[in-house]
C-alpha positions in Angstrom: 0.0 0.0 0.0 1.3 3.5 -0.9 2.0 6.1 1.7 -0.8 8.2 0.2 -3.2 5.4 0.7 -2.2 5.0 4.3 -2.5 8.6 5.1 -5.6 9.6 7.1 -6.3 13.3 7.8 -7.0 13.8 11.5 -10.3 15.4 12.6 -11.1 16.0 8.9 -14.9 16.4 9.1 -14.6 18.5 12.3 -12.2 20.9 10.6 -14.2 21.2 7.4 -17.5 21.8 9.4 -15.8 24.5 11.6 -14.2 26.4 8.8 -17.7 27.3 7.4 -16.3 27.1 3.9 -17.8 29.5 1.4 -17.5 28.7 -2.4 -16.0 32.1 -3.1 -13.9 32.4 0.1 -10.1 32.4 0.5 -8.6 29.8 2.8 -5.1 28.8 4.0 -3.9 25.4 5.0 -0.7 26.2 6.8 0.4 22.6 7.2 -0.3 21.0 3.9 1.1 17.5 4.4 -0.3 15.1 1.8 -3.2 17.5 1.1 -6.0 15.6 2.8 -7.5 18.7 4.5 -6.7 20.9 1.5 -8.5 18.5 -0.9 -11.7 18.8 1.0 -11.4 22.6 1.2 -10.6 23.0 -2.5 -13.5 20.7 -3.5 -15.9 23.1 -1.9 -14.6 26.2 -3.7 -15.9 27.6 -7.0 -14.5 31.1 -7.4 -12.6 30.9 -4.1 -8.9 30.2 -3.5 -6.8 28.0 -1.3 -3.2 28.7 -0.2 -1.3 25.6 1.0 2.0 26.0 2.9 4.5 23.3 4.0 8.1 23.4 5.1 8.7 19.9 3.6 9.5 20.1 -0.1 8.4 16.5 -0.5 5.0 17.4 0.9 4.6 20.2 -1.6 5.4 17.8 -4.5 3.0 15.1 -3.4 0.2 17.3 -2.4 0.6 19.3 -5.7 -0.1 16.1 -7.6 -3.2 15.4 -5.5 -4.5 18.9 -5.8 -3.7 19.4 -9.5 -7.3 18.9 -10.7 -8.3 22.1 -8.9 -6.0 24.2 -11.1 -5.4 27.8 -10.2 -7.9 27.6 -7.3 -4.9 26.2 -5.3 -1.5 27.9 -4.8 1.3 26.0 -2.9 4.1 27.6 -1.1 7.3 26.1 0.4 7.6 27.8 3.7 7.1 27.7 7.4 3.5 28.1 8.8 4.9 30.5 11.3 5.4 32.9 8.4 1.8 32.6 7.2 1.1 36.3 7.5 4.2 37.2 5.5 3.4 34.6 2.9 -0.1 36.0 2.4 1.3 39.5 2.2 3.8 38.4 -0.5 0.9 36.9 -2.5 -1.0 40.2 -2.1 -3.8 38.6 -0.2 -5.3 41.1 2.2 -7.4 38.6 4.2 -8.6 35.1 4.4 -11.9 33.5 5.5 -10.4 30.5 7.2 -7.0 29.1 8.4 -6.2 25.5 9.3 -3.0 24.4 11.1 -2.4 20.7 11.7 0.6 20.7 14.0 1.3 16.9 13.9 4.2 15.2 12.1 2.9 13.9 8.8 2.6 10.1 8.1 5.4 10.0 5.5 7.8 11.7 7.8 7.1 9.0 10.4 6.7 6.0 8.0 9.6 6.7 5.7 12.5 5.4 7.8 15.2 7.4 6.0 13.8 10.7 7.3 15.1 9.8 10.7 12.0 10.7 12.7 11.1 7.2 13.9 12.6 5.2 16.8 11.3 2.0 15.2 13.9 1.7 12.4 17.5 2.4 11.6 18.3 5.5 9.6 20.5 8.6 9.5 19.7 10.8 12.5 18.0 13.7 10.7 14.4 14.7 11.8 14.4 17.9 9.7 10.9 18.7 8.4 12.6 21.0 5.9 15.7 19.3 4.4 17.1 22.7 3.4 17.5 23.7 7.0 21.0 23.3 8.6 20.3 21.9 12.0 19.7 18.2 12.1 19.1 15.8 15.0 22.6 14.5 14.3 24.2 17.9 14.9 22.0 18.6 17.9 22.8 15.2 19.6 26.5 15.5 18.9 27.2 19.1 19.7 24.7 20.5 22.2 26.0 20.7 25.8 24.8 18.1 28.3 22.8 20.6 30.3 21.0 21.9 27.2 20.2 18.3 26.1 18.8 17.5 29.5 16.6 20.6 29.5 15.0 19.9 26.1 14.4 16.3 27.0 12.6 17.4 30.2 10.8 20.5 28.7 9.8 19.1 25.3 9.5 15.4 26.1 8.6 15.4 29.8 11.2 12.7 30.1 11.7 11.9 33.8 15.1 10.4 33.0 16.3 13.4 31.1 19.5 13.9 33.1 20.5 10.3 32.8 19.9 10.2 29.1 21.7 13.4 28.4 24.7 12.1 30.4 24.6 8.8 28.4 24.5 10.8 25.1 27.5 12.9 26.0 29.5 10.0 27.2 28.7 8.0 24.0 29.6 10.8 21.6 33.0 11.2 23.3 33.9 7.7 21.9 32.4 8.3 18.4 29.7 10.4 16.8 26.1 9.2 17.2 24.9 9.0 13.6 21.8 6.7 13.4 18.4 6.4 15.1 19.2 2.9 16.2 22.4 4.1 17.9 20.4 6.8 19.7 17.7 4.4 20.8 20.3 2.0 22.3 21.9 4.9 24.2 18.6 6.0 25.6 17.7 2.5 26.7 21.1 2.1 28.4 20.4 5.1 30.6 16.9 4.0 31.8 16.2 1.6 34.7 14.8 -1.9 33.9 11.3 -0.9 35.1 11.1 1.9 32.6 12.0 -0.4 29.8 9.1 -2.6 30.6 6.5 0.2 30.2 4.0 0.0 27.4 5.3 3.2 25.8 8.5 2.8 23.8 11.5 4.0 25.9 12.7 6.4 23.2 9.4 8.0 22.4 9.6 11.0 24.7 13.3 11.7 23.8 12.7 11.5 20.1 9.7 13.9 20.4 11.8 16.3 22.3 14.7 16.3 19.9 12.3 16.6 16.9 10.7 19.7 18.5 14.0 21.3 19.1 15.4 20.6 15.7 12.4 22.1 13.9 11.7 24.9 16.5 8.1 23.6 16.6 7.0 25.5 19.7 8.5 28.7 18.5 6.7 28.3 15.2 3.4 27.8 16.9 3.9 30.9 19.1 4.8 33.1 16.1 1.8 31.8 14.2 -0.6 32.6 17.0 0.9 36.1 17.3 0.5 37.1 13.7 -1.7 34.7 11.7 -5.1 35.6 13.3 -4.7 39.2 12.1 -5.1 37.9 8.5 -8.6 36.6 9.2 -11.5 38.6 7.9 -14.4 39.3 10.3 -16.2 36.0 10.8 -13.3 34.0 9.6 -12.3 30.9 11.4 -9.0 29.7 12.9 -8.7 25.9 13.3 -5.6 24.5 15.0 -5.0 20.8 15.7 -2.3 20.0 18.3 -1.0 16.7 19.5 0.7 17.3 22.8 0.1 19.6 25.8 3.0 22.0 25.0 1.5 23.0 21.6 -2.1 23.0 22.9 -1.1 25.3 25.8 0.4 27.9 23.3 -2.7 27.7 21.1 -5.1 28.0 24.1 -3.2 30.9 25.6 -2.9 32.6 22.2 -6.7 32.5 21.7 -7.3 33.7 25.3 -5.0 36.6 24.9 -7.0 37.9 22.0 -10.3 37.1 23.6 -9.8 38.0 27.3 -6.6 40.1 27.2 -7.8 43.1 29.1 -5.4 43.9 31.9 -7.5 46.5 33.7 -8.5 45.8 37.3 -11.9 44.0 37.7 -13.3 46.9 39.6 -12.5 49.4 36.8 -15.7 50.8 35.3 -14.2 50.9 31.8 -11.3 49.5 29.9 -8.3 51.8 29.9 -5.5 49.4 28.8 -6.5 49.7 25.1 -7.3 46.0 24.7 -9.4 45.2 21.6 -11.0 41.7 21.4 -10.1 40.1 18.1 -11.0 36.4 18.6 -13.9 34.5 20.0 -13.6 30.8 21.1 -16.2 28.8 19.2 -16.1 26.1 21.9 -14.6 26.4 25.4 -13.2 22.9 25.3 -11.1 21.4 22.5 -12.8 19.1 20.0 -11.5 15.5 20.3 -11.5 12.6 17.8 -14.3 10.1 18.1 -13.8 6.6 19.2 -14.4 5.4 15.7 -11.7 7.7 14.3 -9.2 6.5 16.9 -10.0 2.9 16.1 -9.4 3.7 12.4 -6.4 5.9 12.9 -4.6 5.4 16.3 -2.3 8.4 15.6 -5.4 10.6 16.2 -5.7 9.6 19.8 -3.9 12.6 21.3 -5.3 15.2 18.8 -7.1 18.3 20.0 -8.8 20.8 17.8 -9.3 24.4 18.9 -11.5 26.8 16.9 -11.8 30.5 17.2 -13.6 33.2 15.1 -12.4 36.6 14.2 -14.7 39.3 15.6 
């Protein structure tokens, strides 16, 4: 089965329903991937337009083939979703009616072993979503100081054995460079107690997540997107963001709250004097979660959370 056939877009129907797509509207998919969400958006457009962004050149190529039937209704851009506002400006698009950001790692990045994202195979230690970027997992693991390694394992992976793993990495690389995912997995395992190795979760899962986040500056990208992208929405336009771990979700939640309830005046003040202007309204107070049926069909959707806000 091809990678395209395996790919399942997370919370697809929930995203499409919440975007309130108009046939003549302008929409942005900031994390194109294989184009599953984009295909459903574009198929609902007549005179409208869809802008698709991805930092992975392979995703642009594959999604481009999938979306080719829509012709000039779809424009694809190689770039970082954190720069969505700048990209729209460069295309002379003054505002959009909806924006979608799926913050998860795409299926090909996980399934294609040579990309170096997975702890289940043996491949060069890479993990770059954009292969044109300079920092790879190999450089990070072999050059970053032990204390910094420990901090990202704890902060980004919530790895309780962060210090032990960071120490094991620095000791191993003194003997020879750590160059493959298999080598890194063995080092991580060597630093963990026997009880941790017997847990249901793979012992390297949290460390690989942390390193991937650091290599691709994923949290920084989410923060920059939440600061600037909502300003590109037209009144009534919808922002839909799918996150997969608490660190991303917290940034999204706080970003929406800052634009919805950001007044800093004392509660007893009769009027607002801080100058706050409300620009977003949460469509639902709690995140939208995948159904049991979707989780059964696509286990990777299990941790997904969709937050939706509307421009006021």
